[in-house]
Backbone as CSV, one residue per row, in Angstrom:
resi,resn,N_x,N_y,N_z,CA_x,CA_y,CA_z,C_x,C_y,C_z
1,MET,0.902,-1.007,-0.074,-0.090,0.105,-0.016,0.813,1.189,-0.142
2,LYS,1.773,1.162,0.888,2.890,2.357,1.009,3.397,2.505,-0.566
3,ASN,3.889,1.559,-1.141,4.400,1.725,-2.349,3.394,2.411,-3.196
4,LEU,2.254,1.554,-3.335,1.285,2.443,-4.356,1.204,3.939,-3.985
5,PHE,1.060,4.296,-2.488,0.677,5.593,-2.863,2.245,6.439,-3.192
6,LYS,3.356,5.955,-2.863,4.669,6.357,-3.238,4.481,6.769,-5.038
7,LYS,4.112,5.763,-5.579,4.089,5.960,-6.747,2.948,6.836,-7.244
8,ILE,1.757,7.163,-6.777,0.835,8.132,-7.147,1.456,9.431,-6.688
9,ILE,2.223,9.614,-5.659,2.526,10.838,-5.378,4.000,11.320,-6.499
10,ILE,4.707,10.391,-6.873,5.947,10.692,-7.772,4.953,10.762,-9.023
11,GLY,3.960,10.161,-9.651,3.202,10.472,-10.672,2.972,11.863,-10.619
12,CYS,2.206,12.083,-9.729,1.406,13.800,-9.760,2.534,14.927,-9.759
13,LEU,3.635,14.456,-9.131,4.549,15.694,-9.057,5.224,15.607,-10.760
14,SER,5.623,14.623,-11.154,6.159,14.686,-12.549,5.011,15.436,-13.384
15,VAL,3.677,14.895,-13.518,2.789,15.731,-14.225,2.627,17.232,-13.935
16,LEU,2.843,17.654,-12.870,2.878,19.306,-12.203,4.150,19.855,-12.803
17,THR,5.569,19.202,-12.758,6.411,19.959,-13.097,6.296,20.077,-14.663
18,ALA,6.106,19.045,-15.371,5.579,18.886,-16.995,4.812,20.249,-17.225
19,CYS,3.804,20.281,-16.436,2.724,21.594,-16.857,3.133,22.769,-16.518
20,THR,3.960,22.764,-15.182,4.808,24.093,-15.657,5.653,24.722,-16.105
21,ALA,6.348,23.810,-16.434,7.294,24.010,-17.644,6.853,24.255,-18.635
22,SER,5.831,24.192,-19.259,5.304,23.959,-20.380,4.180,25.381,-20.422
23,LEU,4.198,26.278,-19.228,3.795,27.671,-19.400,4.725,28.342,-19.812
24,PHE,5.954,28.154,-20.096,6.843,29.455,-20.407,7.992,28.716,-21.025
25,VAL,7.597,27.540,-22.505,8.608,26.800,-22.810,9.310,27.304,-24.180
26,ALA,10.321,27.310,-24.884,10.640,27.751,-25.910,12.020,26.694,-26.711
27,CYS,11.610,26.857,-27.807,12.683,26.148,-28.838,13.102,26.973,-29.500
28,GLY,14.489,26.989,-29.878,14.886,28.058,-30.817,16.020,27.279,-31.468
29,ASN,15.494,28.157,-32.905,16.788,27.605,-34.311,16.927,28.422,-34.961
30,THR,17.841,28.332,-35.959,18.349,29.534,-36.945,17.869,29.056,-38.370
31,ASP,16.926,28.031,-38.345,16.435,27.868,-39.905,15.197,29.113,-40.070
32,GLY,15.572,30.075,-40.862,14.907,31.315,-40.920,14.591,30.904,-42.565
33,GLY,14.029,29.883,-43.253,13.882,29.776,-44.744,12.282,29.958,-44.546
34,ALA,11.868,29.691,-46.046,10.599,29.938,-46.045,9.458,29.212,-45.164
35,ASP,9.745,28.105,-44.488,9.078,27.477,-43.665,9.288,27.531,-42.434
36,TRP,9.740,28.751,-41.641,9.894,29.018,-40.440,9.093,29.012,-39.247
37,ALA,7.943,29.237,-39.681,6.681,29.058,-38.770,6.599,27.589,-38.448
38,ASP,6.170,27.565,-37.182,5.632,26.511,-36.597,4.320,26.027,-36.952
39,SER,4.036,24.774,-37.370,2.521,24.300,-37.524,1.807,23.947,-36.356
40,ASP,2.406,24.017,-35.223,1.912,23.760,-33.780,1.178,24.994,-33.570
41,PRO,-0.213,24.881,-33.441,-1.449,25.639,-33.117,-1.095,26.386,-31.909
42,THR,-0.417,25.864,-30.793,-0.384,26.117,-29.788,0.763,26.994,-29.263
43,THR,1.734,27.172,-30.275,3.036,28.165,-30.261,2.900,29.298,-31.122
44,ALA,3.514,30.264,-30.896,3.945,31.068,-31.987,5.454,31.320,-32.245
45,SER,5.577,31.407,-33.610,7.074,31.492,-34.206,7.475,33.157,-34.533
46,TYR,8.668,33.404,-33.848,9.019,34.724,-34.022,10.331,34.579,-34.445
47,LYS,10.209,35.314,-35.903,11.767,35.402,-36.439,12.377,36.229,-36.265
48,PHE,13.487,36.494,-35.760,14.285,37.614,-35.596,15.430,37.936,-36.365
49,THR,15.870,39.129,-37.260,17.038,39.313,-38.004,17.794,40.433,-37.298
50,VAL,19.093,39.941,-36.587,19.390,41.197,-36.222,20.969,41.543,-36.728
51,LYS,20.977,43.155,-36.799,22.051,43.461,-37.855,22.688,44.675,-36.756
52,ASP,23.962,45.203,-37.004,24.420,46.394,-36.141,24.199,47.666,-37.309
53,GLU,24.517,48.964,-36.974,23.770,50.026,-37.471,24.385,50.243,-39.055
54,ASP,25.449,49.299,-39.123,25.953,49.230,-40.500,25.579,48.278,-41.431
55,GLY,24.439,47.989,-40.887,23.790,46.933,-41.924,24.412,45.284,-41.757
56,ASN,25.354,45.289,-40.624,26.256,43.829,-40.761,25.231,42.842,-39.870
57,ALA,25.434,41.492,-40.333,24.771,40.250,-39.394,25.435,40.689,-38.157
58,VAL,24.507,40.327,-37.244,25.044,39.954,-35.704,24.795,38.826,-35.236
59,LYS,25.956,37.808,-35.571,25.843,36.670,-35.325,26.226,36.017,-34.154
60,ASP,25.949,34.715,-33.383,26.524,34.231,-32.211,25.721,34.943,-31.125
61,HIS,24.854,35.373,-31.176,24.177,36.299,-30.212,22.844,35.361,-29.731
62,TYR,22.535,35.680,-28.449,21.359,34.975,-28.074,20.177,36.122,-27.826
63,ILE,19.046,35.287,-27.896,17.737,36.045,-27.801,17.153,36.158,-26.444
64,GLN,16.743,37.154,-25.865,16.064,37.009,-24.799,15.115,37.427,-24.652
65,TYR,13.877,36.996,-24.070,12.638,37.107,-24.050,11.984,37.142,-22.674
66,CYS,11.457,38.058,-22.428,11.002,38.639,-20.946,9.290,38.734,-21.127
67,LEU,8.655,38.158,-19.843,7.516,38.415,-19.888,7.123,38.777,-18.254
68,GLY,6.669,40.208,-17.988,6.756,40.377,-16.645,8.232,40.254,-16.021
69,ASP,8.328,40.096,-14.736,9.884,39.784,-14.086,10.497,38.370,-14.639
70,THR,10.030,37.749,-15.291,10.772,36.481,-15.744,11.239,36.342,-17.446
71,CYS,12.612,36.060,-17.230,13.348,36.343,-18.520,13.805,34.924,-18.873
72,LEU,13.986,34.328,-19.800,14.366,33.445,-20.447,15.479,33.550,-21.789
73,GLN,16.152,32.791,-21.921,16.728,33.002,-23.580,17.005,31.951,-24.337
74,SER,17.291,32.261,-25.484,17.058,31.172,-26.717,18.456,30.022,-26.204
75,GLU,18.214,28.690,-26.969,19.339,27.963,-26.435,20.121,28.429,-27.730
76,ALA,19.529,28.412,-29.087,20.766,28.618,-30.289,20.838,29.984,-30.052
77,LYS,22.081,29.981,-30.962,22.432,31.705,-31.405,22.167,32.212,-32.569
78,THR,21.730,33.360,-32.972,21.775,33.960,-34.424,22.769,33.362,-35.544
79,ASP,22.363,33.068,-36.716,23.343,32.438,-37.537,24.241,33.230,-37.889
80,ALA,24.665,32.957,-39.236,25.602,33.677,-39.944,24.999,35.212,-40.565
81,ASN,23.284,35.113,-40.661,22.922,36.348,-41.047,22.206,36.993,-40.078
82,GLY,22.645,36.353,-39.061,21.981,37.161,-37.759,20.568,37.141,-37.567
83,VAL,20.054,35.629,-38.140,18.710,35.000,-37.987,18.524,34.086,-36.899
84,LEU,17.541,33.967,-36.100,16.847,33.209,-35.434,15.507,32.658,-34.961
85,VAL,15.064,31.994,-34.877,13.615,32.024,-35.122,13.252,31.065,-33.528
86,LEU,12.356,31.518,-32.925,11.792,30.891,-32.050,10.486,30.576,-31.757
87,HIS,10.449,29.500,-31.256,8.799,28.672,-31.540,8.224,28.682,-29.632
88,VAL,7.897,29.857,-29.214,7.294,29.619,-27.654,5.896,29.989,-27.585
89,ASN,5.165,29.774,-26.238,3.769,30.072,-26.244,3.544,31.576,-26.410
90,PRO,2.668,32.058,-27.370,2.109,33.139,-27.531,1.999,34.295,-26.202
91,ALA,2.777,35.141,-26.463,2.422,36.172,-25.284,3.063,37.610,-25.978
92,GLU,3.264,38.608,-25.380,3.588,40.033,-25.799,5.258,40.095,-25.060
93,TYR,6.200,39.525,-25.610,7.526,39.238,-24.957,8.271,40.546,-25.284
94,GLU,8.961,41.230,-24.072,10.130,41.917,-24.206,11.481,41.357,-24.965
95,ILE,11.811,41.830,-25.750,12.833,41.170,-26.499,14.096,42.130,-26.386
96,HIS,15.470,41.281,-25.768,16.843,41.748,-25.769,17.670,40.663,-26.660
97,ILE,18.877,41.545,-26.798,19.982,40.700,-27.902,21.006,40.960,-26.710
98,LEU,21.541,39.371,-26.194,22.286,39.155,-25.643,23.849,38.501,-26.058
99,THR,25.091,39.005,-25.902,26.201,38.326,-26.568,26.611,36.999,-25.750
100,GLU,27.540,36.284,-26.289,27.630,34.984,-25.762,28.039,35.068,-24.335
101,ASP,28.645,35.925,-23.835,28.775,36.254,-22.163,27.993,36.726,-21.575
102,LEU,26.653,36.661,-22.284,25.425,37.262,-21.580,25.111,38.741,-21.220
103,LYS,25.790,39.663,-22.115,25.642,40.676,-21.677,24.573,41.417,-22.601
104,GLN,23.947,42.309,-22.477,22.752,42.935,-23.127,23.350,44.248,-24.372
105,LEU,22.937,44.014,-25.218,23.419,44.856,-26.187,22.186,46.139,-26.166
106,GLU,22.578,47.154,-26.731,21.628,48.339,-26.783,21.064,48.492,-28.193
107,THR,19.654,48.432,-28.315,19.159,48.551,-29.559,18.576,49.892,-30.057
108,THR,18.547,50.087,-31.359,17.806,51.673,-31.710,16.470,51.516,-31.358
109,ALA,15.570,50.725,-31.084,14.314,50.679,-30.862,13.914,49.499,-29.843
110,ALA,12.899,49.471,-28.998,12.580,48.523,-28.164,11.627,47.565,-28.841
111,VAL,11.642,46.304,-28.773,10.829,45.520,-29.440,9.725,44.224,-28.617
112,THR,8.828,44.254,-28.744,7.748,43.640,-28.063,7.315,42.690,-29.069
113,THR,6.997,41.738,-28.697,6.575,40.531,-29.799,4.734,40.589,-29.856
114,THR,4.216,40.174,-30.549,2.830,40.152,-30.349,2.576,38.708,-30.310
115,LYS,1.148,38.078,-30.173,0.654,36.875,-29.478,0.792,35.811,-31.131
116,GLU,1.024,36.631,-32.328,0.974,35.818,-33.578,2.184,35.499,-33.866
117,ASP,2.522,34.465,-35.246,3.658,34.171,-35.847,4.221,35.870,-36.662
118,SER,5.521,36.325,-36.156,5.713,37.551,-36.908,7.579,37.343,-37.103
119,GLU,7.696,38.273,-37.705,8.876,38.412,-38.144,9.507,40.027,-37.621
120,TYR,10.772,40.336,-37.351,11.297,41.455,-36.325,12.545,41.403,-37.015
121,SER,12.797,42.770,-37.240,14.098,43.236,-37.565,14.564,44.121,-36.226
122,ILE,15.782,43.641,-35.525,16.568,44.613,-34.772,17.796,45.178,-35.074
123,VAL,18.084,46.262,-34.669,19.348,46.706,-34.961,19.867,47.260,-33.695
124,VAL,21.413,46.675,-33.631,22.009,46.824,-32.063,22.939,48.135,-32.499
125,LYS,23.329,48.666,-31.220,23.765,49.934,-31.887,25.355,49.412,-31.682
126,ASN,25.928,50.260,-32.503,27.603,50.168,-32.779,27.839,50.560,-31.724
127,LEU,29.410,49.795,-31.240,30.333,50.220,-30.131,31.383,50.878,-30.983
128,ILE,32.119,51.936,-29.607,33.143,52.370,-30.077,34.188,52.169,-28.873
129,ASP,35.575,52.128,-29.364,36.602,51.900,-27.818,37.122,52.926,-27.606
130,TYR,37.005,53.242,-26.331,37.439,54.521,-25.464,38.442,53.619,-24.640
131,VAL,39.780,54.875,-24.829,41.071,54.037,-24.377,41.461,55.153,-23.099
132,ILE,41.568,54.828,-21.590,41.855,55.419,-20.628,43.372,55.005,-20.204
133,THR,44.274,55.944,-20.464,45.373,55.880,-19.518,45.591,56.527,-18.652
134,VAL,45.620,55.483,-17.138,46.577,56.003,-15.767,47.825,56.391,-15.476
135,VAL,47.938,57.693,-14.939,49.363,58.033,-14.625,49.136,58.196,-13.237
136,ASP,50.665,58.392,-12.343,50.558,58.644,-11.200,50.668,60.438,-11.436
137,GLY,51.260,61.064,-10.174,51.334,62.641,-10.275,52.857,63.108,-11.062
138,ASP,53.593,62.129,-11.233,54.900,62.107,-11.655,54.919,61.740,-13.101
139,GLY,53.487,61.007,-14.023,53.256,60.925,-15.097,53.677,59.264,-15.732
140,ALA,54.124,58.659,-14.573,54.845,57.227,-14.628,52.972,56.418,-14.817
141,VAL,53.048,55.493,-15.766,51.604,54.857,-16.209,51.621,53.881,-14.682
142,VAL,50.332,53.833,-14.121,50.060,53.027,-12.993,48.972,51.529,-14.052
143,SER,49.426,50.647,-13.589,49.043,49.072,-13.989,47.782,48.797,-12.980
144,ASN,47.393,47.791,-13.348,46.088,47.235,-12.468,45.203,48.212,-11.503
145,VAL,44.855,49.140,-12.437,43.819,50.016,-11.866,42.319,50.078,-12.473
146,GLY,41.563,49.578,-11.683,40.329,49.429,-12.378,39.161,50.393,-12.655
147,VAL,39.269,50.734,-13.983,38.167,51.872,-14.627,37.193,51.528,-15.058
148,ARG,35.997,52.483,-15.577,34.804,52.317,-15.991,34.436,53.626,-16.275
149,LEU,33.226,53.711,-17.243,32.805,54.770,-17.715,31.401,54.908,-17.162
150,GLN,30.936,56.107,-16.799,29.530,56.330,-16.032,28.838,57.592,-16.922
151,GLU,27.514,57.016,-17.281,27.067,57.816,-18.273,27.070,59.464,-17.682
152,ALA,27.117,60.547,-18.384,27.307,61.738,-17.852,25.902,62.181,-17.342
153,ALA,24.833,61.571,-17.999,23.414,61.842,-17.601,22.524,61.364,-17.169
154,ASN,23.138,60.290,-16.657,22.655,58.880,-15.728,23.467,58.375,-15.037
155,GLU,24.018,58.606,-13.554,25.082,58.242,-12.945,24.645,56.831,-12.744
156,SER,23.089,55.976,-12.637,23.182,54.449,-12.643,23.789,53.797,-13.536
157,ASN,23.936,54.177,-15.016,24.327,53.959,-16.121,25.897,53.511,-16.178
158,LYS,26.368,52.453,-15.985,27.829,52.542,-15.747,28.397,50.872,-16.785
159,THR,29.645,51.255,-17.283,29.829,50.033,-17.926,30.579,48.933,-17.125
160,ASP,31.049,47.641,-17.360,31.348,47.087,-16.640,33.102,47.308,-16.717
161,GLY,33.996,47.188,-15.497,35.169,47.711,-15.124,36.521,46.933,-15.937
162,VAL,37.110,47.661,-15.925,38.353,46.930,-16.863,39.974,47.551,-15.772
163,ARG,40.695,46.617,-15.962,41.875,46.956,-15.350,43.180,47.520,-16.272
164,THR,43.664,48.525,-15.909,44.851,49.166,-16.748,45.996,47.496,-16.982
165,GLY,46.862,47.784,-17.980,47.726,46.960,-18.388,49.090,47.213,-17.785
166,ASP,50.039,46.824,-18.057,51.119,47.057,-17.965,51.799,48.449,-18.279
167,ASP,51.012,48.711,-19.459,51.031,50.107,-20.307,50.272,51.213,-19.529
168,GLY,49.411,50.728,-18.479,48.761,51.782,-17.930,47.607,51.936,-18.689
169,LYS,46.981,51.371,-19.608,45.781,51.542,-20.308,44.720,50.640,-20.565
170,ALA,43.585,51.180,-20.355,42.339,50.230,-20.262,41.736,50.792,-21.537
171,THR,41.116,49.682,-22.221,40.396,50.010,-23.367,38.807,49.653,-22.989
172,ILE,37.741,50.126,-23.248,36.217,50.031,-22.757,35.407,50.417,-24.034
173,SER,34.743,49.286,-24.545,34.083,49.384,-25.612,32.541,49.491,-25.143
174,ALA,32.000,50.261,-25.564,30.746,51.109,-25.152,29.875,52.033,-26.291
175,VAL,28.804,52.307,-26.010,27.924,53.080,-26.980,28.380,54.170,-26.968
176,PRO,28.568,55.090,-28.338,28.801,56.134,-28.313,28.218,57.146,-27.401
177,ASN,28.573,58.130,-26.492,27.830,58.768,-25.560,28.995,59.807,-24.957
178,ASP,28.184,60.757,-24.144,28.916,61.052,-22.968,29.013,60.910,-21.683
179,TYR,30.543,60.427,-21.319,30.662,59.774,-19.960,31.865,60.507,-19.013
180,VAL,31.728,59.920,-17.982,32.852,60.126,-17.342,33.510,59.084,-16.666
181,VAL,35.110,58.983,-16.364,35.837,58.024,-15.904,35.759,58.165,-14.602
182,ILE,35.555,56.966,-13.808,35.745,56.547,-12.694,36.457,55.264,-12.562
183,LEU,36.683,55.235,-11.250,37.324,54.106,-10.603,36.205,52.858,-10.033
184,ASN,36.667,51.790,-10.211,35.735,50.860,-9.706,35.895,50.785,-8.535
185,ALA,34.868,49.905,-7.753,34.874,49.735,-6.060,36.201,49.275,-5.530
186,ALA,36.772,48.315,-5.903,38.291,47.928,-5.521,39.355,48.935,-5.694
187,SER,39.433,49.432,-6.792,40.247,50.546,-6.868,40.179,51.960,-6.248
188,SER,38.974,51.920,-5.942,38.588,53.521,-5.081,38.851,53.439,-3.544
189,ARG,39.405,52.387,-3.103,40.010,52.173,-2.267,41.543,52.457,-1.757
190,ASP,42.098,52.334,-3.059,43.736,52.527,-2.972,44.016,53.728,-3.434
191,TYR,43.189,54.123,-4.720,43.396,55.419,-5.185,42.333,56.456,-5.551
192,GLU,42.489,57.640,-5.914,41.526,58.652,-6.184,41.666,59.225,-7.466
193,ILE,41.157,59.881,-8.067,41.393,60.743,-9.144,41.695,62.174,-9.115
194,VAL,42.574,62.579,-9.673,43.270,64.114,-9.379,42.834,64.813,-10.595
195,SER,42.510,64.396,-11.604,42.155,64.987,-12.799,41.215,65.653,-12.896
196,SER,41.423,66.956,-13.367,39.979,67.587,-13.490,39.024,67.174,-14.845
197,ASP,39.775,67.109,-15.640,39.053,66.422,-16.859,38.760,65.076,-16.878
198,VAL,37.846,64.596,-16.655,37.670,63.064,-16.802,36.610,62.488,-17.710
199,ALA,36.398,63.501,-18.887,35.165,63.486,-19.774,35.441,62.814,-21.121
200,VAL,34.823,61.897,-21.671,35.197,61.338,-22.885,33.660,61.470,-23.476
201,SER,33.737,61.329,-24.983,32.196,61.262,-25.642,32.653,60.478,-27.009
202,ALA,31.696,60.585,-27.994,31.843,60.029,-29.021,32.861,60.706,-29.960
203,THR,33.276,61.849,-29.894,34.221,62.410,-30.674,35.795,62.766,-29.889
204,LYS,35.845,62.365,-28.413,36.914,62.182,-27.600,36.924,60.964,-26.991
205,THR,37.784,59.971,-27.512,37.450,58.471,-27.056,38.882,58.603,-26.372
206,GLU,39.810,59.219,-26.436,40.921,58.982,-25.334,41.434,59.704,-24.378
207,ILE,42.044,59.420,-23.295,42.163,60.249,-22.245,43.091,60.024,-21.290
208,THR,43.851,60.896,-20.677,44.836,60.471,-19.479,44.238,60.824,-18.393
209,VAL,44.113,59.816,-17.401,44.048,60.412,-16.080,44.851,60.301,-15.066
210,THR,44.718,61.291,-14.121,46.070,61.117,-12.937,45.593,60.478,-11.732
211,VAL,45.933,60.033,-11.026,45.482,59.266,-9.887,46.418,59.558,-8.812
212,GLN,46.094,59.699,-7.472,47.148,59.391,-6.515,46.794,58.396,-5.347
213,ALA,47.882,57.740,-4.774,47.364,56.542,-3.924,46.647,57.084,-2.356
214,ILE,45.791,56.592,-2.058,45.199,56.975,-0.842,45.900,56.674,0.783
215,GLU,46.564,57.538,1.100,47.367,57.461,2.374,46.224,56.839,3.494
216,GLU,46.877,55.433,4.135,45.953,55.176,5.119,46.224,55.767,6.520
């Protein structure tokens, strides 16, 4: 009797798990041919073509789709043409483009799906390289200092930190914008920036920043 009861419980849990997963399940593929839409009436097929601002295909990137606070990403990545097709439960998903290391790229416009089979063209903003050279008061380069860019108009928007190399330089790839150079949390305990000019922009992509050690 106990064994029968256990089997019933396990069976019920298995069904519950399968039903829960089916509420928000997805299959991704890069087959963007003429028959890209799924014939299954219970799912919607969304075909995404991702390019940069120069019209180049953005390959090997994931599609992230969000419904409220729940976000999932495609198992497959965009193909050589920047194409990926998702077969998911129909919903109005907020769409994002993720790099291979799962960083979200900025797009020129927000994309939200409908509940029907649809095609979407997504344009991601081009990145440029900002080169920051860190020196001390004597002009000698300082290595292993973590720097990042903070958006001038929005202090909450910051890039990931990058540490300077042996040449005192750190290169940060970011969307063209007006930024100020700041130190990351770890380096700000050891150094402080004393330069009066810490601003970079789309037309000013290189800067030398002077720091001084914080005496304990």
